[in-house]
BAFI-3210 file (N, C-alpha, C; in Angstrom, 3 decimals, decimal comma, padded with zeros to 6 digits):
// residues 207
n [1|2|3|4|5|6|7|8|9|10|11|12|13|14|15|16|17|18|19|20|21|22|23|24|25|26|27|28|29|30|31|32|33|34|35|36|37|38|39|40|41|42|43|44|45|46|47|48|49|50|51|52|53|54|55|56|57|58|59|60|61|62|63|64|65|66|67|68|69|70|71|72|73|74|75|76|77|78|79|80|81|82|83|84|85|86|87|88|89|90|91|92|93|94|95|96|97|98|99|100|101|102|103|104|105|106|107|108|109|110|111|112|113|114|115|116|117|118|119|120|121|122|123|124|125|126|127|128|129|130|131|132|133|134|135|136|137|138|139|140|141|142|143|144|145|146|147|148|149|150|151|152|153|154|155|156|157|158|159|160|161|162|163|164|165|166|167|168|169|170|171|172|173|174|175|176|177|178|179|180|181|182|183|184|185|186|187|188|189|190|191|192|193|194|195|196|197|198|199|200|201|202|203|204|205|206|207]
n.u [000,844|000,565|002,162|000,703|001,461|000,986|001,260|002,017|000,330|-001,208|-004,596|-004,347|-005,959|-008,222|-006,857|-005,606|-007,829|-008,978|-006,887|-006,727|-009,219|-009,066|-006,970|-008,017|-010,398|-012,338|-013,649|-014,447|-013,845|-016,122|-015,135|-013,668|-014,876|-015,459|-012,895|-011,715|-012,536|-010,877|-008,087|-005,441|-005,205|-005,706|-003,486|-001,484|-002,076|-001,631|001,119|001,993|001,361|003,014|005,428|006,780|006,367|007,595|007,416|006,175|006,267|007,872|007,515|009,387|009,087|011,096|011,458|012,258|010,056|008,659|009,742|009,513|008,571|010,012|009,366|011,498|013,881|015,336|015,557|018,671|020,150|019,412|019,863|018,568|019,009|018,436|016,787|013,809|012,247|012,283|015,101|016,987|019,435|020,760|021,817|024,664|027,087|029,237|031,731|032,306|034,648|036,664|036,682|037,075|038,593|039,078|040,216|039,612|036,953|037,073|038,364|036,457|036,193|035,955|033,403|031,662|033,291|033,669|031,081|030,717|032,667|031,494|030,057|027,203|025,513|023,004|019,747|017,533|014,871|014,887|015,578|013,293|011,366|012,135|011,647|008,865|008,307|009,370|009,792|011,283|013,823|017,093|017,908|020,492|021,555|023,295|022,133|023,708|025,002|024,881|023,068|023,756|022,339|023,545|022,965|021,025|020,928|020,538|019,497|019,508|018,106|018,246|020,656|022,528|025,519|026,418|024,457|024,157|023,298|023,047|020,673|019,958|019,363|018,732|018,804|016,692|015,589|012,270|009,838|009,312|010,755|013,191|013,411|013,677|014,561|014,659|017,627|019,810|022,810|025,376|027,079|029,186|032,008|033,427|031,632|031,463|031,223|032,298|030,139|029,027|027,733|027,850|025,326|024,922|023,906|023,890|024,376|021,607|021,324|020,682|019,263]
n.v [-001,191|002,147|004,737|007,571|010,871|013,403|016,664|020,197|021,355|022,548|021,867|019,365|017,982|017,170|015,805|013,720|012,321|011,499|009,912|007,850|006,573|005,897|004,081|001,981|001,314|-000,762|000,025|003,047|005,887|008,218|010,809|011,186|012,274|014,930|015,820|015,657|017,927|019,811|020,375|021,054|020,321|017,608|016,849|017,397|015,435|013,040|013,305|013,229|010,592|009,194|010,008|012,164|014,800|017,985|019,816|018,588|017,075|014,205|011,577|009,292|006,236|005,170|003,234|-000,046|-001,774|-000,859|-001,874|-003,892|-007,194|-010,415|-013,783|-015,383|-014,192|-012,662|-009,778|-008,782|-006,665|-003,202|000,119|003,139|005,798|008,405|009,907|011,142|012,588|012,723|013,921|014,667|015,993|015,285|012,832|010,855|009,252|006,381|004,868|001,530|-000,141|001,703|003,348|001,619|-000,580|-003,584|-005,896|-006,003|-006,811|-009,203|-010,836|-011,023|-009,639|-007,552|-006,244|-004,789|-002,648|-001,590|-000,715|001,191|002,993|004,249|006,332|007,072|005,280|004,547|003,216|000,337|001,201|003,544|002,649|001,065|003,055|004,447|002,485|002,377|004,909|005,531|007,804|009,432|008,419|009,390|011,082|011,060|008,633|006,007|003,369|001,111|000,467|-001,068|-000,098|000,022|-000,396|-000,268|-000,039|-001,643|-004,969|-008,268|-011,732|-015,034|-017,609|-020,380|-020,667|-020,376|-019,124|-018,170|-016,785|-014,032|-010,780|-007,712|-005,344|-004,044|-001,484|-002,107|-002,205|-004,106|-005,987|-006,095|-007,641|-005,478|-003,311|-001,617|-001,749|-000,420|-002,464|-004,646|-006,144|-008,793|-008,603|-010,483|-010,943|-012,635|-013,831|-012,270|-010,227|-007,673|-005,723|-004,178|-002,671|-001,622|000,623|002,413|003,723|006,639|008,933|012,355|014,335|016,030|019,454|021,939|025,068]
n.w [000,000|-000,911|000,823|002,471|002,929|005,295|005,000|004,760|002,040|-000,846|-001,273|-000,113|001,722|000,242|-001,739|-000,287|000,689|-001,706|-002,729|-000,813|-001,123|-003,794|-003,855|-002,393|-003,586|-005,789|-007,955|-009,774|-007,872|-006,229|-006,151|-008,430|-010,766|-010,009|-009,408|-011,865|-013,081|-012,086|-013,321|-012,613|-009,891|-010,103|-011,607|-009,750|-007,828|-009,221|-009,628|-006,968|-006,268|-008,008|-007,101|-008,117|-007,598|-006,961|-004,818|-002,753|000,443|001,098|003,248|005,323|006,919|009,311|011,263|012,534|012,510|010,372|008,118|005,193|005,545|004,976|004,196|003,937|004,800|007,723|009,891|010,937|012,014|012,486|011,931|012,000|009,651|010,199|008,503|008,009|006,342|002,883|001,243|-001,316|-001,449|000,846|000,480|000,020|-001,974|-002,060|-003,875|-003,474|-003,786|-004,359|-002,082|000,111|-000,571|-002,282|-001,197|001,503|001,470|000,079|001,888|003,737|006,234|009,181|008,970|010,609|011,351|008,864|008,102|010,095|009,315|007,222|008,238|009,016|007,366|004,901|005,601|005,122|005,029|003,620|001,099|000,559|000,540|-001,795|-003,678|-003,560|-004,402|-007,161|-008,651|-007,066|-007,042|-007,512|-010,512|-011,330|-010,636|-011,834|-013,759|-014,163|-011,892|-008,589|-005,735|-002,461|000,798|003,685|006,466|007,388|008,088|006,963|007,358|006,144|007,637|007,030|005,808|007,721|009,219|006,846|005,680|005,797|004,578|002,662|001,346|-001,918|-004,390|-007,735|-011,330|-013,395|-016,230|-017,120|-018,926|-021,407|-020,548|-018,465|-014,911|-011,597|-008,893|-005,977|-004,707|-003,524|-001,621|-000,883|002,184|002,750|001,091|-001,069|-002,097|-003,184|-006,093|-009,192|-009,808|-007,530|-005,165|-002,155|-000,136|001,732|004,368|004,801|007,765|009,334|009,089|011,345|011,193]
ca.u [000,000|001,332|002,007|000,213|002,080|000,171|002,120|001,425|000,276|-002,518|-005,517|-003,927|-007,075|-008,973|-005,978|-005,413|-009,089|-009,102|-005,879|-007,108|-010,331|-008,639|-006,121|-008,796|-011,600|-012,228|-014,208|-014,098|-014,354|-017,032|-014,427|-012,917|-015,522|-015,287|-011,485|-011,369|-012,833|-009,760|-006,960|-004,185|-005,207|-005,576|-002,083|-000,722|-002,337|-000,917|002,538|002,218|001,325|004,193|006,643|007,500|005,998|008,808|007,224|005,510|007,231|007,691|007,975|009,921|008,961|012,403|011,557|012,429|008,768|008,111|010,373|008,771|009,071|010,112|009,272|012,762|014,986|014,991|016,399|019,719|020,410|018,828|020,214|018,016|020,000|018,026|016,109|012,370|011,691|013,205|015,814|018,050|020,705|021,408|022,346|026,038|027,420|030,629|032,114|032,799|036,021|037,577|036,751|037,435|039,541|038,440|040,787|038,857|035,736|037,408|038,725|035,252|036,523|035,741|032,214|031,147|034,147|033,421|029,827|030,963|033,490|030,651|029,555|025,766|025,042|021,562|019,097|016,654|013,602|015,079|015,494|011,902|010,677|012,440|010,945|007,463|008,246|010,503|010,015|012,241|015,174|017,850|018,135|021,925|021,975|023,574|021,511|024,649|025,522|023,982|023,118|023,613|021,874|024,172|022,620|020,119|021,562|019,572|020,046|018,692|018,400|018,559|022,043|023,410|026,378|026,700|023,241|024,065|023,272|022,453|019,796|020,383|018,538|019,395|017,874|016,551|014,663|010,997|009,108|009,908|011,430|014,022|012,801|014,431|014,032|015,526|018,519|020,600|024,265|025,890|028,185|030,289|032,552|033,761|030,368|031,521|031,510|032,570|028,863|028,467|027,825|027,294|024,502|024,988|023,051|024,562|023,627|020,666|021,863|019,631|019,607]
ca.v [000,000|003,377|005,567|008,921|011,763|014,577|017,820|021,389|021,236|023,055|020,818|018,052|017,274|016,529|014,851|012,545|011,572|010,859|008,867|006,729|005,847|005,355|002,926|000,900|001,014|-001,653|000,772|004,460|006,620|009,321|012,065|011,282|013,181|016,310|016,158|015,791|019,296|020,643|019,719|021,289|019,502|016,218|016,665|017,325|014,139|012,018|013,460|012,752|009,131|008,704|010,438|013,112|016,168|018,607|020,592|017,758|016,534|012,756|011,099|007,932|005,565|004,513|002,258|-001,417|-002,418|-000,354|-002,590|-004,992|-008,478|-011,513|-015,092|-016,096|-013,558|-011,936|-008,617|-009,057|-005,387|-002,072|001,394|004,189|006,797|009,754|010,634|010,879|013,276|012,531|015,094|014,102|016,661|014,676|011,526|010,840|007,923|005,961|003,662|000,631|-000,591|002,844|003,901|000,681|-001,587|-004,875|-006,978|-006,066|-007,566|-010,557|-011,611|-011,110|-009,264|-006,197|-005,626|-003,778|-001,474|-001,044|000,036|002,360|003,937|004,971|007,521|007,241|004,559|004,549|001,973|-000,250|001,905|004,523|001,866|000,696|004,288|004,725|001,492|002,778|006,197|005,543|009,158|010,076|007,891|010,464|010,875|010,884|007,272|005,224|002,041|-000,012|000,200|-001,488|000,877|-000,787|000,315|-001,201|000,125|-002,742|-006,240|-009,368|-013,081|-016,164|-018,599|-021,716|-020,676|-020,257|-017,936|-017,717|-016,203|-012,591|-010,002|-006,383|-005,187|-002,978|-001,132|-002,371|-002,236|-005,351|-005,865|-006,800|-007,603|-004,631|-002,134|-001,776|-001,198|-000,553|-003,502|-004,947|-007,276|-009,230|-008,490|-011,396|-010,448|-013,601|-014,354|-011,369|-009,810|-006,348|-005,705|-002,854|-001,973|-001,403|001,947|002,473|004,913|007,195|010,106|013,465|014,792|017,134|020,710|022,812|026,492]
ca.w [000,000|-001,012|002,011|002,237|003,885|005,572|005,207|004,179|000,587|-001,239|-001,715|000,365|002,339|-000,832|-002,421|000,550|000,694|-003,012|-002,861|000,028|-001,733|-005,072|-003,613|-001,803|-004,356|-006,945|-009,072|-009,855|-006,705|-006,531|-006,283|-009,678|-011,707|-009,575|-009,519|-013,275|-013,467|-011,612|-013,987|-011,899|-008,686|-010,530|-011,997|-008,500|-007,185|-009,997|-009,343|-005,607|-006,287|-008,737|-006,424|-008,968|-007,229|-006,435|-003,597|-001,746|001,403|001,154|004,551|005,412|008,215|009,393|012,337|012,057|012,249|009,116|007,010|004,599|006,028|004,014|004,856|003,753|005,526|008,935|010,140|011,920|012,679|011,772|012,560|011,137|009,239|010,575|007,422|008,071|005,186|001,770|000,740|-002,148|-001,197|002,005|000,086|-000,493|-002,492|-001,962|-004,629|-002,426|-003,990|-004,301|-000,740|001,167|-001,032|-002,545|-000,393|002,754|001,246|-000,346|003,073|004,559|007,614|009,676|008,396|011,527|011,214|007,533|008,150|010,943|008,563|006,276|008,935|008,778|006,181|004,685|005,993|004,109|004,888|002,545|-000,131|000,330|000,166|-003,195|-004,496|-003,625|-005,075|-008,101|-009,132|-006,167|-007,264|-008,191|-011,944|-011,558|-010,299|-013,035|-013,613|-014,280|-010,549|-007,517|-004,649|-001,245|001,988|004,633|007,878|007,720|007,720|006,967|007,437|005,709|008,684|006,511|005,355|008,871|009,273|005,491|005,130|005,996|003,342|002,611|000,189|-002,813|-005,543|-009,002|-012,448|-014,145|-017,357|-016,986|-020,199|-022,449|-019,999|-017,273|-013,707|-010,357|-008,025|-004,838|-004,893|-002,373|-001,700|000,136|002,992|002,746|-000,160|-002,171|-002,676|-003,793|-007,520|-009,747|-009,940|-006,193|-004,553|-000,810|000,055|003,072|004,586|005,478|008,936|009,146|009,622|011,878|011,071]
c.u [000,880|001,098|001,552|000,763|001,208|001,083|001,414|001,493|-001,111|-003,379|-005,225|-005,075|-007,887|-008,134|-005,809|-006,654|-009,270|-008,143|-006,261|-008,207|-009,912|-007,822|-006,926|-009,943|-011,320|-012,794|-013,787|-014,667|-015,202|-016,289|-013,798|-013,544|-015,322|-013,829|-011,072|-011,641|-011,728|-008,465|-005,661|-004,097|-005,041|-004,140|-001,197|-000,860|-001,585|000,575|002,884|002,293|002,556|005,495|007,446|007,184|007,158|008,609|006,532|006,565|006,966|008,329|008,403|009,679|010,226|012,557|011,679|011,092|008,091|008,699|009,464|009,390|009,091|010,038|010,579|013,902|014,456|015,961|017,398|020,087|019,847|019,120|019,695|019,025|019,583|017,451|014,631|011,622|012,707|013,794|017,042|019,408|021,448|022,020|023,758|026,401|028,918|030,857|032,837|034,273|037,017|037,779|037,357|038,393|038,913|038,968|040,081|037,637|036,032|037,794|037,561|035,522|036,091|034,499|031,621|031,962|033,917|032,157|030,008|031,758|032,672|030,057|028,105|025,305|023,523|020,980|018,061|015,299|013,694|014,985|014,047|011,063|010,896|011,779|009,471|007,286|009,396|010,776|011,000|013,650|015,965|018,153|019,607|022,402|022,085|023,005|022,464|025,242|024,437|024,170|022,747|023,245|022,310|023,835|021,589|020,734|020,552|020,296|019,024|018,992|018,813|020,004|023,037|024,245|026,766|025,503|023,108|024,097|022,778|021,512|020,273|019,285|019,344|018,354|017,901|015,537|013,439|010,190|009,835|010,648|012,258|013,342|013,752|013,754|015,037|016,375|019,253|022,085|024,833|027,075|029,401|030,730|032,713|032,548|030,449|031,940|031,860|031,296|028,261|028,778|027,185|026,541|024,611|024,129|023,846|023,733|022,721|021,216|020,705|020,093|018,983]
c.v [001,242|004,229|006,956|009,826|013,000|015,749|019,032|021,298|021,692|021,919|019,456|017,275|016,515|015,468|013,574|011,677|010,814|009,683|007,637|005,894|005,197|004,082|001,724|000,440|000,035|-000,967|002,217|005,203|007,818|010,614|012,256|012,290|014,634|016,744|016,381|017,204|020,258|020,006|019,878|020,431|018,031|015,914|016,557|015,961|013,023|012,088|012,977|011,235|008,548|009,045|011,425|014,561|016,823|019,313|019,813|017,129|015,038|012,192|009,630|007,402|004,732|003,571|000,848|-002,067|-001,884|-001,067|-003,693|-006,315|-009,508|-012,825|-015,862|-015,501|-012,835|-010,776|-008,957|-007,797|-004,269|-000,802|002,506|005,303|008,221|010,565|010,262|011,596|013,195|013,864|014,595|014,707|016,067|013,305|011,684|009,408|007,656|004,750|002,711|000,262|000,551|003,317|002,929|-000,420|-002,966|-005,966|-007,109|-006,953|-009,009|-011,433|-011,734|-010,751|-007,835|-005,523|-004,554|-002,498|-000,791|-000,197|001,302|003,428|004,750|006,240|007,812|006,576|004,578|003,188|001,552|000,429|002,973|003,823|001,509|001,904|004,589|003,716|001,849|004,065|006,293|006,910|009,932|009,510|008,935|010,120|010,599|009,462|006,440|003,811|000,862|-000,379|-000,375|-000,530|000,175|000,113|-000,494|-001,003|-000,908|-004,031|-007,362|-010,704|-014,076|-017,320|-019,962|-021,813|-020,484|-018,994|-017,429|-017,000|-014,705|-011,846|-008,589|-006,364|-004,004|-002,669|-001,419|-002,406|-003,603|-005,132|-006,732|-006,557|-006,676|-003,423|-002,495|-001,104|-001,366|-001,602|-003,767|-006,174|-007,602|-009,026|-009,338|-010,795|-011,351|-013,952|-013,360|-010,795|-008,487|-006,448|-004,290|-002,016|-001,595|-000,008|001,873|003,796|005,364|008,455|011,164|013,905|015,957|018,377|021,587|024,258|027,290]
c.w [000,000|000,219|001,616|003,317|004,048|005,928|004,622|002,663|000,148|-001,770|-001,144|000,996|001,309|-001,516|-001,615|000,563|-000,608|-003,147|-002,045|-000,623|-003,043|-004,881|-003,108|-002,701|-005,491|-008,176|-009,019|-008,647|-007,116|-006,822|-007,663|-010,638|-011,312|-009,697|-010,968|-013,779|-013,022|-012,115|-013,212|-010,653|-009,048|-010,940|-010,764|-007,863|-007,905|-009,714|-007,938|-005,592|-006,973|-008,019|-007,221|-008,623|-006,488|-005,104|-002,498|-000,844|001,587|002,424|004,493|006,817|008,406|010,575|011,759|011,719|010,990|007,908|006,496|005,039|004,890|004,768|004,772|004,578|006,756|009,119|011,241|012,687|011,816|012,551|011,651|010,868|009,560|009,441|007,451|006,952|004,058|001,319|-000,010|-001,838|000,005|001,679|-000,473|-000,863|-002,379|-002,872|-003,681|-002,598|-003,828|-002,867|000,275|000,730|-001,146|-001,638|000,956|002,594|000,855|000,838|004,052|006,016|007,915|009,103|009,298|011,426|009,875|007,521|008,983|010,184|007,565|006,888|008,560|007,482|006,105|005,065|004,955|004,007|003,802|001,199|-000,458|-000,062|-001,318|-004,124|-004,641|-004,416|-006,079|-008,699|-008,279|-006,323|-008,048|-009,647|-012,230|-011,252|-011,567|-012,863|-013,756|-012,923|-009,638|-006,349|-003,342|-000,057|003,209|006,108|008,332|007,193|007,905|007,105|006,913|006,662|008,143|006,023|006,497|008,826|007,892|004,867|005,284|004,659|003,612|001,410|-000,647|-003,817|-006,796|-010,108|-013,121|-015,257|-017,110|-018,253|-021,185|-021,880|-018,776|-016,082|-012,532|-009,485|-006,911|-005,151|-003,609|-002,645|-000,567|000,869|002,850|001,327|-001,280|-002,864|-003,426|-005,259|-007,961|-009,774|-008,593|-005,654|-003,168|-000,637|001,510|003,140|005,337|006,684|008,622|009,829|010,082|011,808|012,226]
res [m|l|d|l|e|y|t|e|f|h|g|l|g|l|a|a|k|f|c|e|r|w|l|k|a|t|g|e|p|d|e|l|n|s|l|a|e|d|a|l|l|l|e|d|i|v|q|i|l|r|g|t|h|d|t|f|q|y|r|i|q|n|e|e|n|a|l|q|k|s|k|h|r|e|i|k|s|h|v|p|a|g|m|s|v|w|k|e|s|r|i|k|l|f|p|a|k|k|e|f|g|i|h|t|f|e|r|c|i|f|y|e|e|w|v|a|a|l|k|n|p|a|d|a|t|i|m|e|f|l|l|r|r|p|g|r|i|p|k|a|w|d|p|k|y|r|y|i|f|p|a|t|r|y|n|y|p|e|q|g|r|y|g|d|c|y|l|c|l|e|q|r|r|f|s|v|r|n|e|w|t|v|g|n|v|d|v|n|g|g|f|v|k|e|e|d|i|m|v|t|v|l|p|l|v|h|k]
***
């Protein structure tokens, strides 16, 4: 279910009501005909749903219980990165091999120190937010890379101590087009590739 954020926005009360009914309804909601008469408001609503509205404040639920659960993997650790409202300017990217050296990863050592060295790594709630709102994925993100969110670590219990992994955003081809989707990045066994980027969050500056 697409999350609806309540912030200051012209027409938001009507937009939120419409969005809620539209998402739940099997047929056409009553508000659609009246909204169709207000082309600008309808355009705003469509942009909000797609995640492409520039002045709308998109909120992130960054608690562990807000993460999408999987029947195959469990959450091993989760440290929120302190981003409750999406702001692209606070995102900083680190090429993994260049910043930390491939040999560190190939030997599978010091992962806790590695994550700590990132200084506020992004967590998986940010990744899930971007999956729900692909219009917010920065246009500058090159689709040939994988974007890892290492503040949330997962484990596949059936694989024991070899089941640890992080999640990443990556592009795959579905039918006739490429789409951003979630991928696994194994912790054990030389998992870092040339296509890997670590996502971090800059601290919030209070003026």
